[in-house]
Every structure is written in structure tokens, then in C-alpha cells.
N, C-alpha and C positions, 0 to 999 in steps of 0.2 A: 663330675662323674663322666659326662659325655666326652670331654676332651681326653680324660685318662683312657677310656675305652677306644677312642679314635686313634690315639697314638700307638696303642698296642696292636690294633688291627684296622688300619685305614681302609674304609670302604665308602662308597658314595652315600649310602644310607646314613652311616654314622657322621659323615661330613655334614649332611643336611640337618641332622638332629643337633649336632654340636653348634652349628651356626645359629640355628633357631633358638637354642638355649641361651647362647651368649647375647643375642639380640634382645631376648626377653629380660635377661638380667640388666642389660643396658637401659632398657625402657623403665624398669622398676627403679633403678638407681637414679635415672634422670628425674623421676617423680619425687624421690626422696631429696634430691638436690634442690628442687624447686621449693620444698618445704624446709630446707636448711637442715636436713637430718644427716646427709652425707656431703662431704666436700665435692666440688666440681671435678677435681683431679681424680678422685676415686671413680666417679661416673665414667670419665673418659678411659680410665685404665681397664675397666671391666669389659669394654668392647670397643674396638676400633677396626677400620678397614685393614690395617696392617695385621691384626690378629687373624682375620678371615683369610687374607692373602697367604699367611704362613700355613694355615690349615690346608688351603688349596694346593700349595706347593707340595706339602707332605702327601696329599692324595695323589697328585700327578706323579710324584716319584714312585709311589707304590704301584700305580697302574703301569708305569713304564717298566718297573722291575718285573712285574708279572708278564708283560709282553716279551721282555728279553728272555725270560726263562722258557716261555712257550714257543717263541718264534725263532730264536737265534741260539747259536753256540758261540762261545767266546774263542776266537782264534788266538789272540794275544793281547796283552796290555801294552799300550803305546806310551812309553815313559820318556824316552830321550828324543829331543827335537833340536834342530838348528834354530837359532833365535836372533832377531835383530829388531831394535826399536826404529821407529820412523818419525822422528820429531819434525822433519821437514816435509812430510807428506809426499815423498817421491816414489813410494812403493808401487802405487798404481801405474804411474807413468813409466817406471823402469821395469814393470812386470815382475815383481819379486815372487809372484805366484806361478810364474812360468815353469814348466817342467825342465826347460833347458837353462834356467837361470843358475849362475854359478854361486853357490852359497858356501863354498869351502872356507871362506874367511869369517863366516858367521860364528858366533859363540854357541855353546851347547847349554840347553836348559831342560828342566824336567817338568812334565805335567804332574798334577797332583799337589802343586805348591804355587802360591802367588809368585809373580816374578820379583816383587819387592823382597820376598823372603829368600831370594837367590841372588841378591846383590844388584837389583835394578830398581832404584827409587825413582819411579817414572810414572807419569800420567800421560796418556796419549795413545797412539796407534803403534802396534808391533805385530810382527809376523812370526809364525811357527811353521817349520817345514820338516817333513820326514819322508822316507821312502818305504812303501809297502810292497811286499812280495806277494803277488796274487796268482791264482791259477785260473785258466779259462774254464767256462762252463759253470762256475759257482757265482752265487749272488752275495755280495759283500755290503756291509754298512759300517759306519763308525759311530760309536756311542760316546757322547760327551757328557760327563757328569754335570758340568756347568762351565760357563765362560764369562768372566767378569770384564766388561759387562755386555758387550755386543760382539757378535762373531759372523764372519763371512768364510765359507768353506770352498776351497778350490781343488779340483781334481785334474791333474795333468794340464794345468793352466786354465781350466774352464771353471767358472763359478757354478757350483752345484747346489748349494744350500745356504740359507741365511737364518741367523737367530739374532736379529737386530731391530725388528719392528715391535713397537709396544712400549710398555712402561719399563725404563731401565732399572727401576727399583725392584722389579720382578725378574727381568731377563737374566740378571747376573746369578740367580739362584736356580734357574730352571735347567733340567737336563734336556738333551735333544739328540736325535739320530739323523745322520746324513747318509742317504743311500748312494752307493758308489756305482757308476755305470759299469756294465760288464766289460771285461777285457777279452781279447781274442787270442792272446798269447801269454804264456807264463813269463813273468819278469817283474822288475821293480818299477814302481810307478810313484810319482810325486803327489803328496797330499800337503796342501798349505792352508793354514788358518790365519786369517787376519783378525786381530782383536783391537777393539777401541774401548779404552777405559778413561772415563772423564775425571774420576776422583777416587781416593782411597786406593786399596790394593787392586791388582788386576791380573788377568791371564787365565790360562787353563788350570785353575787351581784344584780341580777334582779329576778323578780318574778318566782316562780315555781308553776305549777298547775297540779293537778290530773285531767285527762280528761276521758270521756267515749264517745264511738261512739254514734251518734244519731241514 
């Protein structure tokens, strides 16, 4: 019951109630397992840290969605990117994130899909690049629905945000927002995202939006 209500309306209070209920069920099932009434697998299935993590991500997504609606307006969806894998780890040395780096020979890829689903069966580091047209006097940010599994964000060649510290099993599913430094002149400016994926599918597999403060 608690989990059904939580997924319909994720709130911090319902999150606490749901986790408490699941832990209580786990405790009871553990007791029954000791008495050989229920199998061990059933006890573990009823509650695990992975279940709680999934609930927490759902709550975080809802809190971020509310923040987006309250704080920002969506300027545009960022779909098309220049793309290059970096199996030899030369991107940092050659400054693939530099605003002046020549990416004309890079291929094109879309965010919102794993790179494997776009013809790149690859585990490792890869770079996404795009140009954003901004106006001075406005405050911009970029919303990332998720990055599988770790991300470094560069603006005009400078590192501005990272989503790479912590548990990789959680990082790849978490949304995040990178604040863009204000510009002083209207023009197109480079945004680069470095992604490190160690296994499975990878990349900017969820939507990316350019935001502006309301």
C-alpha cells in the first residue's frame, strides 16, 4: 500500500513510511525464515538496499522535477551532439573539451538513447560536444536526466560540474543540473560532456535540456 501511494505521489513523508514498512516486512520475514516458515530468498526479496535506493531515486527525481517547474523555464531540448569515443584516453591530453578544439570529423549522436543503441558497442570513456547560443544577462543551466555512468561537464573548455563521485550503481540513474557561468556577449559557446562507462550500456541516455532562470 505504501509503495503504491509513494509512486503515485512521491513525497519525503511517504518515502519514510514506505521504507519503514518494507524494513518491518523484512524483519518479520527474517523471523519466519528462522522458523523455516518462509524461504530465505523470499526474505531477501521483500527488502533490500536496492529497493530503498530505487525509492530514493524516485523521490529525488520528483524533487528535481518540482524544482525545475518552480525555478526554471526550458529554453530548448539538447538532442544532437558531436561524439567521439576515447579508448586510448587521450581526450584529456588533447583537450577534447576545449572550445577551440576541431570536432568537424566527429560523428553525430543523440542524447536520450544509449550510445550502444546508436551503433557504438563500447565500454569506456567518450565525449559529447555541442554549441549553445546564449544571451548576456540571463542565467542558464543544463539539466541532465541521467548519464551512464559518470559525467564531467565542461563549459568553454573549463570544468564546471561533475557527477562522478559516489556509488556507480546509483550515479547512472540520477538526474543532475550543471550551472553555466554567465556570458557577456551573445554568441555560440561550447558545452562538452565526458562520460565514463565501465560496463553495460552507456552515455547520455535520458533527455538533456537547456534551462533559464525564471
